[in-house]
C-alpha positions in Angstrom: 0.0 0.0 0.0 1.4 3.3 -1.0 1.7 6.4 1.3 -0.7 8.3 -0.9 -3.4 5.7 -0.8 -3.4 5.7 3.0 -3.9 9.5 3.2 -6.9 9.7 0.8 -10.3 9.2 2.2 -12.3 6.3 1.0 -15.9 7.4 0.6 -17.1 3.9 1.5 -15.4 3.9 4.8 -16.8 6.0 7.7 -14.6 8.8 8.9 -13.9 8.7 12.7 -12.9 12.0 14.2 -10.9 12.2 17.4 -12.5 13.5 20.6 -9.8 16.2 20.6 -10.9 17.6 17.3 -14.5 17.7 18.5 -13.5 19.5 21.6 -11.6 22.1 19.6 -14.6 22.7 17.4 -16.8 22.9 20.5 -14.5 25.5 22.0 -14.5 27.5 18.8 -18.3 27.5 18.8 -18.4 28.6 22.4 -16.0 31.5 21.7 -18.1 32.5 18.6 -21.2 32.4 20.8 -19.5 34.7 23.3 -18.6 37.0 20.4 -22.2 37.0 19.3 -23.5 37.9 22.7 -20.9 40.7 23.1 -21.8 42.2 19.7 -25.4 42.2 20.8 -24.5 44.2 23.9 -22.5 46.8 22.0 -24.4 49.7 20.5 -23.3 49.2 16.9 -26.6 50.2 15.3 -27.4 48.8 11.9 -24.0 47.1 11.2 -24.6 44.8 14.2 -26.7 42.5 12.1 -23.9 42.1 9.6 -21.4 41.2 12.3 -23.8 38.8 13.9 -24.6 37.2 10.5 -20.9 36.8 9.7 -20.3 35.0 13.1 -23.4 32.8 12.4 -22.1 31.9 9.0 -18.7 30.9 10.5 -20.5 28.8 13.2 -22.7 27.1 10.6 -19.7 26.3 8.4 -17.9 24.7 11.4 -21.0 22.6 12.2 -21.5 21.5 8.6 -17.8 20.7 8.0 -17.1 18.8 11.2 -20.3 17.6 12.9 -22.1 16.8 9.6 -18.8 15.4 8.3 -18.9 17.2 5.0 -15.2 17.9 5.3 -14.5 14.2 4.7 -17.5 13.5 2.5 -17.7 13.0 -1.3 -17.8 16.0 -3.6 -21.4 15.3 -4.7 -22.7 15.6 -1.1 -20.9 18.9 -0.7 -22.4 20.1 -4.1 -25.9 19.2 -2.9 -25.4 21.0 0.4 -24.0 24.1 -1.2 -26.7 24.1 -3.8 -29.4 23.9 -1.2 -27.8 26.9 0.6 -27.8 28.8 -2.7 -31.5 28.2 -3.2 -32.1 29.2 0.4 -30.3 32.5 -0.3 -32.3 33.0 -3.5 -35.6 32.5 -1.6 -34.6 34.9 1.2 -33.5 37.5 -1.4 -36.8 37.2 -3.3 -38.7 37.5 0.0 -36.7 40.6 1.0 -37.4 42.2 -2.4 -41.1 41.5 -1.9 -41.2 42.9 1.6 -39.2 46.0 0.5 -41.5 46.8 -2.3 -44.7 46.6 -0.3 -46.7 49.8 -0.5 -44.8 51.1 -3.5 -47.2 49.5 -6.1 -50.4 49.8 -4.2 -51.0 51.7 -1.0 -51.5 49.5 2.0 -54.9 49.7 3.5 -56.8 48.5 6.5 -54.5 46.1 8.2 -54.5 46.0 12.0 -51.5 48.3 12.5 -52.9 51.0 10.1 -56.3 50.8 11.9 -54.6 51.4 15.2 -52.5 54.3 13.9 -55.6 55.9 12.3 -57.6 55.5 15.5 -54.8 57.1 17.6 -54.4 60.0 15.1 -58.2 60.7 15.1 -58.3 60.6 18.9 -55.4 63.0 19.1 -56.8 65.5 16.6 -60.5 65.4 17.5 -61.6 68.3 19.7 -63.1 67.2 23.0 -66.8 66.8 23.1 -68.7 68.9 25.6 -70.8 67.0 28.1 -74.5 67.3 27.5 -76.2 69.7 29.8 -79.2 68.4 31.7 -82.4 70.2 31.0 -84.4 71.2 34.0 -87.7 69.4 34.5 -90.9 71.5 34.1 
């Protein structure tokens, strides 16, 4: 058996990772979770979501590569996984475009939030009604 043959992964044989490698990935996930919590406590404003999403992508990549064993899997399984993520991104992008364009084509009307806003505006702008005066009895 050649040295090259022993280092290549056989797709038919299961890959057994060491406990030490799992502990390293676990520690990295804990550190990244700590980073996520600290970012949420900082007042970064709008960029906070981008930082949090970047950390989440790194965490998801670690989970997919090591706990789902995609790092040692065949190329086809990686292709299917990345393809499904691509379609997920496409679906989210189309949803965001749809949500962002609401109200620009046709004005929104009579949903619960608009009804509440309209009632609050009318109550604030309406002059107070005088109490009826009782008529004396004859």
